[in-house]
N, C-alpha and C positions, 0 to 999 in steps of 0.2 A: 623352954617347953613348947612343943608343937601344939597349936590350937586346933579345936574341932569345931563342928557346926554349932555346938552348944556354948562355946566360950569365946567366940570371936565377937568383936564389937564394931563391925562395920555399920556405917549409917545407912539405913534403908532409904532408898530414893527411887523415884520414877522420873524418866526422861521423856520428853515429847518426841519419841522415835517409834515408828511402826516399821517392823521388819516384814517386807513382802517377798515371799519366796515364789519365784516364777518357775514353776514346774520342777521344784526340788522334790524328788520322789523316793530316794534311798532312805529306808526306815531308820537305820542308825544315824544318818545325817540329820533327819528331822528330830530325832530324840535329842541329839546334841544341840540342835538349835533351840529347843525348849530350855535346856540348861543354860546356854549363854544368854538367852532372852531374860531369864530370871537373874542371872549373875550381873548383867549390865542394867537391870531395872528399866527395860524398855516398856512402853505402854501396851503394845500389842504385837502379836505374831500372826501374820496372815499367810496360810499355806494355800497356794493356788495350783490347780491341776486336776486332771481326771482321776477319779478313784483313790483319793487320799483318805485313809481312815486311820484313826489312832488305835493301833493294835499293840500286841505284846512286844513286837520287835522295837517299836518306838518307845513304849513305856519302860522297857528294860534299860535303854540308854538314857532316857530323860530323868530317871531317878526321882519320879513323882513330881517333877516341875510342871508337867502338863496340868496338874491340879491347881497350880497357883498363877500360871501365866495366862493372861487374857489372850485368847486365840480364836480364830475362825478359819473355816475351810471354804474356799471359793473356787469355782471352776476356771474363771477367767482373770488372769493377772492384769490384762489390759483394762478390763472394766474396773477392777479395784484401783488401779493407778489413776485412771480418768476421774473416778469418784474422789479420790484423795486430793488430786490436783484442784478440782473445783472447790474443795474445802480449804484450800490455801496451803496445803503441804508442799514443801520443797521435795521434788523427786530426785533422789540421788541414786544412780545406778553404779554398782560395783562390777566393773568389766574392763578388760583391756581392749582399747580401740585406738584408732589413729588420732582421735580427739581427746582421749581420756587424760586426766591430770593425776600426777602422783598424790596419793592421799595426804602425805605429810606436808604438802604445799598448799592445801586448801583450807581456807577459813570458812567454817560453816556458820550460817546465821543461827543464832539462838533465839531469834525473834519469831520464827515460824516453825511449826512442827516439821519433822523430817520423815519421809518415807524412804527407807533404805531398801533398794531392790537388789536381790541376789538371784542368780540364775541357775538353770538346769546344770546338773553335774557334767554333762557332755557338751552342751551347746551354749551355755551361758544365758545372759539376759536376752530376751527376744528383741529383734530389730525394731518392732513397733514401739516397745517401751523405751528403748534407747533414743528413738526419734523424739519422744516427748519429755525426756528427762531434762531437768534443769542443770544437772551436772553429771558427768561420768567420771568416776575416779578409779584408779588402779593402785595396786601395791607394787612398788618397785621390787624386782627380783634379780638376783645376782648369779644364779646357777644356770644350768643347762635347760631346765624346764621353763616353759612360759606360763604355767598356771599352777595353782595349788588347790587343795581340797576346799570346797565351798564353805565348810564349817570353819576351817582355819582362817580363811580369808575374812569371813564374817567376824570372827574374834578380833582380828587386827583392826578391821574397820570400826567396829563398835567401841573399841578402846580409844582409837583416835578421835572419834566423834564425841563420845561422852566426856572425855577429858576437857574438851572445849566448853562444856557446860559447867564445869567446876569452878 
């Protein structure tokens, strides 16, 4: 029998992970990020950029998870990251760079909270944030394309990170 929202028995849990979105602006992507923030039990979702508002296009995709996920909207991702770093967060950026490490090879510390930074749909995580990141991780890809949708990449990253907390 296929289970529904009403008869699954997953253990509810929160992980010390804050998802910081560096100028992710596509409404369906933001709505999907609310859904995975809820699904993976992250502490907080921080949307950074100019003119981000929670409107109908976001709520259509989020399927009401914007009502249960702790979130905030902030203009400056760099300021948010600097604040989290001073609070003792590990800053982990999800980006393909010459220095990034494949996510499946990284052992994440479960001793300190994590700020996972994801980037703009076209330009990725900004250089200023990459420069202050404690680690830069990427997802190995085997096809022709060198990148994937920010939501799909975030799903994979949150799965890999949260399973280390179990």
